[in-house]
N, C-alpha and C positions, 0 to 999 in steps of 0.2 A: 153254314154261318154262326159266329159264336154267340151266343147267349150269358153268361156265365163267364163272369171274371172277378178274380180269386186273390188278388194281388196289384190292384189298382196299376192294372195295361194301358197305359192311356191311347198310344197310339191304336191297339188293336178295338179295344174301347170304341174311338169317333168311327174307325170303320162300320163295325156291324150296328151303330147307332144310325149312321146317315142310311147306311143299307135295309134298316127294319124302318126307319122314318117313311122313305121311299114307299116299300113294298104296304106298310101301315095305307099312304096315302093311297096308293090305290085301289085298294078296299075297300077304302072309304067311301071315294067316286061312285065304284061298281054298286057298294048296297047302298050308297042315297044318305049317306052321310057325312062326306064332306062341307054343307054348309054347317051342318047343324054342332060340329063340335070341329072348332080349328086344330088341322095334323101339329101346326106349328107346339102345342101344347105337348106334345109327344117328347118333345127333345127337353122336355121341363119333367116332365114324368118319368122317360129313364133315367134323366139324371139323378133323378131324387132314389131310386130303385139302385142304383149302384151305389149311391154311399149309404142303404138299407144293410148289403148283403151282397149287389153287386151280381144277383140273379134276375135278367131281367126281364121273363117269361115265367119266373115263378111266383104266384101271387098268391097271397091269403087274406081270409080276410080280416085279421087284423094287418097286413099289407093299404089293405082299401081304406082302415081305417085312419090309418097314420097317414097316409094321404092326403088325405082329404082331410081331416081333421087338423094335421100339424103343418108338414109342410108345404100347402096352398098358403094356408091365412100365415103362416112365419114368410113366408119368398114369393108367394109367385101375384105379381101386379096386374091386375085386368080393368078397363078402362067399368065398362057397363056389365057385359055379360059373361058374370059371375056365371050361371049355367055350365058355363061350352068345361070348367073344370071338368065338370061329374060325367058329361053325356065322355066327353075324350075318355077315362077312365072307363065307361060302360063298354064306346063303344072298342076299348085297345080289349077288352076282357075275350070281347065277342069276337076281334080278330084272330087276334092269338091262339083261341077254339077252334076256330074254322078251320086255320089252318094247321093244325094239329100242334103246335109249339106251346101250349099252355101247361104248364105245372102248375096241381095244383090239391090237397089237402078235400079239398069241397066240388063239387059241379059248376059250375060256369053259372050258371042259373042263379045259384046261390051267392057267387060272388056278383055279382049283378042285382044279383039286392040287395048286399051287407052294401053299393054305392045308393040306392034310392035311403036304405035308412042315414046314413050318414051325412046325406047332401043337406037336412035342416042343420045339423053343429054345425057344417061349413062355411056352409054361408054366412050363420050367426056371427062366427070366427071372421070370414071375408070381414065382414061391416065391422068390427071392435079393434080399432088399432092398438090396444092394451095385447094383443094376438100376435101381431107380427112383427118380424126380425127388428131390428134398426135400419138395414140399409130399405126395407121396402118403406121403413115409416117416412126415414126422412125422405125416403123421393117419393111419395107423395105429401109429404111439405111442400115439399121444394118446387111443383106441379100445380097445390097449390097456389103457388105463393106466385107462379107466371117464369119459375127459371127453368136453364137449360141446362139440363144436369151433365150435358155434351159439357161446357165452358165451366169451364176449369177453374181459372178466374170469376165468374161469375159462385161460383158452388164457394167457395175457402171467403167471398166477400159476406156469402150470405152468411156464412159460420162466424166469422167475424160477428155479423150482427145480432144472430142469439145469443153469444158468448156474451154482447152487450145487454141482451135484456131490448132490442129495439124490434125484433121480429116477436109478433104474436107466438108463443110456443107452448105447450102444458111443456112445462119442465117437470113434472112431478110422472109426465106418465111418461117423458123421452127418456126421463133416467132411468126408470122402471125396464119397457123397454131394451134398454143396452147393458144394464146390470145382466136381464139374464140373457141375452145374447156372450155375455163375457161367461156366466157359469154356462150356459150351452150355445158354445159355436155349430158354427153351420157345419154339414156332414163334410165330409170327407171321404172318397172313393172305402170300399170298403176294404179290408185284410184282413186274410184268411189265417188262421196258423193253422200245424200239421192235425189230425184229429187222432186225441189221448183216449189212455184208455184210464179214463178218470173214477175214484172209488168218491162216495158218500164220507170221509173221513174230515168231519167236520173239525178237529183241532187234533192235537198231540197231547196224548195225556200226561206223558212225563214232560212237558212240556216246562225250561225253568224260570223261563221270563214271569209267566203268568203267577208262579210261586213268590219269586221278590215281589212282585206285584201286592200280593195279600200281605207280605211281610212289610214290606213300603206299609202302607195304610195300617196294618198295626201299629206300624212303630210310630205313625203321624195321630195316633189316635182321635181328638175330636179339634186337634186343630195347633200348631205351636205358630206361635207369632217372629218364629224366626227361623228358617229351617240352614243350618250348620251343613254342608254335603257329606265334609270329613265322618260327621256324629252318622249322619246315612249310613255314609260304607261301611262304618265300624260294625255299624248293625245289622248288615246284607252279609257281612262278609265281601265285598267287592271294593274294587279302588277307587277314585273320585272321580274318575270321570265317565268309569259303570254307573257311580250314583246318580251325576248331573242329568246322564241319557235318562235313567228310570224315570225320573221327576221328571222333563220335559214329558218320555212317550206319556205319565198317568197327567200331568198336565192335556195333554192330545188327545188322549180316549176316554177323560171327561169324567177322569178318578178323582182328583183333584185340581182345587180353583185359587184361585190367590186372593189375599185380603190382604193388604197393608205391602209391609214385606213377608208374611207367610201363608200359610197352607190351609186349607182346609178340608177335609171329604168331602165331595161333593151329594148329593141325597139321592142321587141316582147309584153310585158308588158298592154299595153292599148289596147292591140287588147283582148286579153285573159281578161283582166276585166271586157271589155263590153259585153261579151259571156257569162253567166250567169254556161249552164254545163259543157263549154271549162272550165272555172276558180273552179268548183265544182272538177270533172272529173281529173284537174292534182292535186290541193288540195291532193284532196286522194289519188293521184296513186307515189305521192313522199314522202307522210307520212312515208312510214317503212324507208326512210332514217333520218329522225327526231333519233337514235340512242345515239346522244352526246345531246341532252339535255331534259333528264328526270329523271331527277337528276342527285343521288349518284349510286342508286341502280342500274345502270344497272353491274356495277361489283361486285357486288353480284351475278349475275344474269348469268354472266360470268362464274364463278365458278360453279353453278349450272347445264356449256351446258359444262362443260366439255372445255372451254378455249374459247370456236367460241365463236363468235359476237350471242348472244343471242337474241334480240330487236325483226328482223323479224322473228326471232321460234316464238318469244311470239303473237306475233300482227297473223302469217299462225295459230298456236294454239287456237287462240282464235275462231277469223273468220270461223272457220270450228266446234267450239264449239256452236257457235251460226248461222251459217247458220243450219249447220244441225237439230237443233232444231225445226227451223221454228217458234217458240214461245216462251216466256218469259223464261228464267231459269234463275235460281240463282246461282248470281256471285261467290259463292262459289263452284260452280260445273267448270267453268269456270276457277278459279285457278289451279280446279283439274287438269282438260284438260290440262292446260299449262306445270302444275308439272309433270304428266304422258310425255309431248311430249318436258321436259327441264333435267330430273331428270338423271344425266350422270353417269357411272360409281362410278366416286367419294363419291357420295350422297348414295351409297351401300354402297361403301367402309366403305364407314365415322360411316354408322349407322346403319353399317352389316341389310340391311333391302332392300327389290326388291325395284330398280333405278323407277321401274310403281305401285307402290304403293306412293299413294299423302301423306298418312299420314305417310310414314314413311321422307320423306324431313324436313327436319330442319325447326322448327316454327322459324328463323327468316329470313331462306331461303323462307319459304312461305310472311313471312307477307313483306319479299321484292316483291317477284311476285305480290299481292296483290294492293297494295302501285303503283308500274308503270302499272298494270293493268286499278286503279283506275284513275291514268295520264290519260291515252289514253285515256277510259268510257270517260273521260271529252270531249279530243277534239271532236273526234266522234261524242257526244249529240254537242256540238258545229256545226259539220256538218252537223245536223241532219237526222248522217247516226241511230241513236240507242235511246232510250228513258231508261229510270228507271224508276223503285216505288220501295216503299216498302212493304217489304210480309206484312200480317199483320190477314191474317189467319193462323188458329193456329193447322192445319194439316201441312201444308206447312211449316210455321217455325220452327217445329219439324222435317222434312225429312231437312230444310236446316243445322239446328243445327245437323244431322248426318252428313254431309259433310266436318266438319273440326276435328282435335283432336283434345281426351281426355281431359278440360281444357283450351280451345280460345272458346275466343268470337266468333261466324259466325257473319258478313256483311250479314243481310235478305234482301239485295237488290238483283231484279232483272231486268235481259237484254233483251232487245231485240230488233232485227235489225228495222228499218224502212225499207220502198217501197222502199225510196231514198239505203238506208245501204246494203238489201240483192240485188236490182239491181248491187250495187259495188261490195260488196262481192264477189257474185257470179264471175267478173271481173278477181281481183284482186285475188283470187283462179284458179283460170285456168291459172292465170302466174308464179302463186307457182307448175304449176304442174299437178293441180288436176281437174280430168273431174265431172262437174259439171253438169246435165244436167236437161234443164227444165223438168217439170209435159207434158207439151204438145210434148217434143221432146221425151218420151222415145216411141207414138205410134208409130215412126216409126224404132223403134227395137225389137227384134225379141221376141219370147216367154221366153226362158232361160234368157236373159236382163229382163225382167218384171219383172217375181217372186222372184231374187234373189236383185231388188230395192224394192221392195210390202218389204220386208223383212224390211226393215230401215225404210221403212214412218211412218210420224207420219198417224190416221185413218180417217184426213180428204184428205189427199193428195191422201191417197191404195183407197180408190170411186172415186177421178178424173181419177187414174193414168188406176185402170178396164176400167172404162168406155170409156175413150181416146181413151182407145189400143183396144178396142173389136168393140167402134163405126168405128177406121180408118179400121178394116176389115170385119165386120157386123158379125155377129156370126156366121153359118155356118163356114171360113172361116178363125173365132177365134179359134173355138171349133177343126177345122182339124191339125190347128200349134199346140194347147195345149196336145192335143192325142200322136201326134207325139211325142212331147218332156217328155210324159211321159212311151212311148216306148225307147225310149236315153236311160234317165238319172235313175241312179237305187238311188233319192237320198229322204229323208222323206220330208227333206223342200221344195222340188220341188215339190213331188208330192200331199203332201199336199197342199200347195198354188197355183196347177196349177187345183185342184179337186176341192177349192173356187171360182176362176174361173171358169169354168166350171158350176157353178150353173150359174151364170151372162148371162151365153149363150140361154139359155130358150130349147127348143126342141131341137134345134142344138146342142146346148150340149151332148143330152143325145143319141141324134141317136151317136155321137162321140163314147163316152165312151161306147155305146154294142160294139162297134168294137176291144172293149178293153177286151172284158170278158175273152178270154182264151190269154191273152201275159205273157208270164213268169212272168214280171217284175210288168207290173203296175195291171194285171188281178185281184189280193187278194182287190186292194184298187177300183179299174172301179164293182166290186161285189159289193165290201158293200157302196158303194158311189148309184151304184142306186137300192139298194133293200132301203135307206134313202130318196130316191127320196118320196115330200109330196105328190104324187102317186104312189106308187114306182110300177120299171120296173119288168112286172112278169114275169116267167121263165115260158118256154115251157113248153109244158103238159107232166107231169113225169119225168122235170127237175129240181133237185133241186138247184135253182136259187142262195146261199151265199154258200159254201162249207164249210167243218172240216178245222179250220186252217186259213180261213179269218177275224174272227176277234179277234183274236190275232194278225196275221200279222198288220192288218192295225190299232191294239191299239198300237201298238211298232213305227210305224211310228211315234205316237203323242209322247209318250214319250221320244223319241231318240231325239224327236224338242225342248222340255222340256226341257230333262237333259243338253242337249247344250247351251240353252239361259240361265238356271233357274237353278240350278244343286240343289237349297235348294225351289225352290216351287215341284219342279220332286219328292224330297224327302219326302216333306211333304205328297202330294197327294199318292206315294208309301204305307208310315207309315199309311194312314187310313186305308188301309187294312186289314185285321186280319190275326197275324204271320202267320197259318198255308194257309194264300192262298197268301200271299210276298214270302215262303219258296216253296210253288205250280209252282207259276209263274219261279218264278227264273230255276226251275228245265224242264220248260219249253220252255223255251227261246233260250235254246242252241240245240236244234233241230228242228227252223223254220227255220235256213237258212238264218235269216233279216240280212240284211247287216249294222246297226247300232245293232247288237247283242251290241257283247263284250261295245261297247261304253254307254248301261244303265248298262250292269251288273258291268266295270266298277267302275261306280256314283257311283254305291250299296256299291262295294267292299271296295271304299273309306271312302267313305261320312257317309253310314249307323251306327247310334249308336251302333244298335241291333250285337252282334258279330256272337251270329251264322247266322245273313240274312246275312249279308255279311262274313263270308266264305262261306255261301252257293253262293254269288255269283262270290267267288275266283273260287271256282271249277267249276261254269259255265264257268267264263273265260277259263276254261282249256281247255272244252270241248268244246269253241269254235273253239281257236285254232289247236284244234285235226283237226276239219272235216272242220280247212277251208281251 
């Protein structure tokens, strides 16, 4: 059963959530806790943990404090039995510990002690409407007024009466609650970015923008009654547009403030200007506020984003793309990533194409994206956060050309984050709500997290992740943890990645995998893996080690992963077999009860150009559905 959800996989999460709650309920009955802590609260508990980090069974003392001190007061509505939430959490921890699912940096007893310590603060916050979220606040208020919250007409009438001052509500408190909700929106499902090897480089020493800010401050002196951007541009040796941008940036960073039509330096400006790391960081953090000074393209971007403020989304999408790549990427690829992020329903409707198809974005709007992105990159380069160069390699140029719509001239620029840019981008992406672990941090996470992040990581990072994770535990403990994961999860990507990791645990890994030979889920893959060792593990005398069907099941693991990741490559490999062999394999697949048999057959049925083979795959899918 899956317990780690790194990319908001809703369907899989709901399945695991249901299974976990059912098992927890059964355990509570068996341990006499069903009446003391309603397991209905477990659903709320799991949803909140999904929003924190997506790791349903990994709990720290900070997680306990956050759940009781923040999540419950903000969003949990309980009639009378307020102690049920701490009791449910304590039982949840005890359950995870008892069944071997708890992942924690402290013993379960210490987590339960943390529950006890947090309970008084929890009860106080639950009793303080100022600590509630807006939805909870209004839900309670409506209930106190005898209103049925499911009656839409009654709810609408209630809020009309509130606005008219006809209902006795503490408006100051309500406004405070709503303002906080606007500043601190409710949790979204956790989304992890690939681990990056981030150095602690907090600013770029040779960055141009901080020097210009010091020059602007010097030009401003004690203040100017009227600011002439042309005069400033001449003083800084930049054009008028750049001078206007720098002025707005200085305002947003808090280096200057307006007095009438003029500007004066702020009290804090001189200390900030004399601290290079602080100045650089403040400039970077305030960049997202400069949406009003990037020319006239924002209007086009706002239309593309369905009327929302597109500039912060553009910055976020660009940083995600550059950070996740970990290396130089084509500018056109970044444009496509932003188009994916910003393309709204009106684009799909106007063009009769899917909104998530970058080529479906109209050329003029795509050009607006690129123009604004180039202006952004100009400033990031002046900050020393990115570096750009033009691709000259013929193969790379061809790849870039393939990224743009037919008939469009591609920009062959490539972009990458500098060490300072990588450090700053990580902070920004975390502020946007992403989880952005470093390579070193992954060593502290359970095997289920490691096998999932490995699949999103570059080859250079993959090796460092594997070595760091195994090194932190030692080969024996690492092997044991990976084997337990193989027992628990019937997922081909997890199975193949875990076995790849076990290859790096030497004899300890072999010894651990030997214990999987008879496992219902992992047995076939374990036997094939052992047989494939450089020195194959011999079977006992008279025992046939690799059994009939093992090879096909192991091959289906690889086929399922390839079909999910790259259907075109999967079909190319599958079609390289003679037609009779393809048909014979399709006939065998439904008989295997392999967890991904339907995935493989569906890919063949929908995308194979040979109708005879596609038809055989469709019939095979019917057989899988019948035996499921």
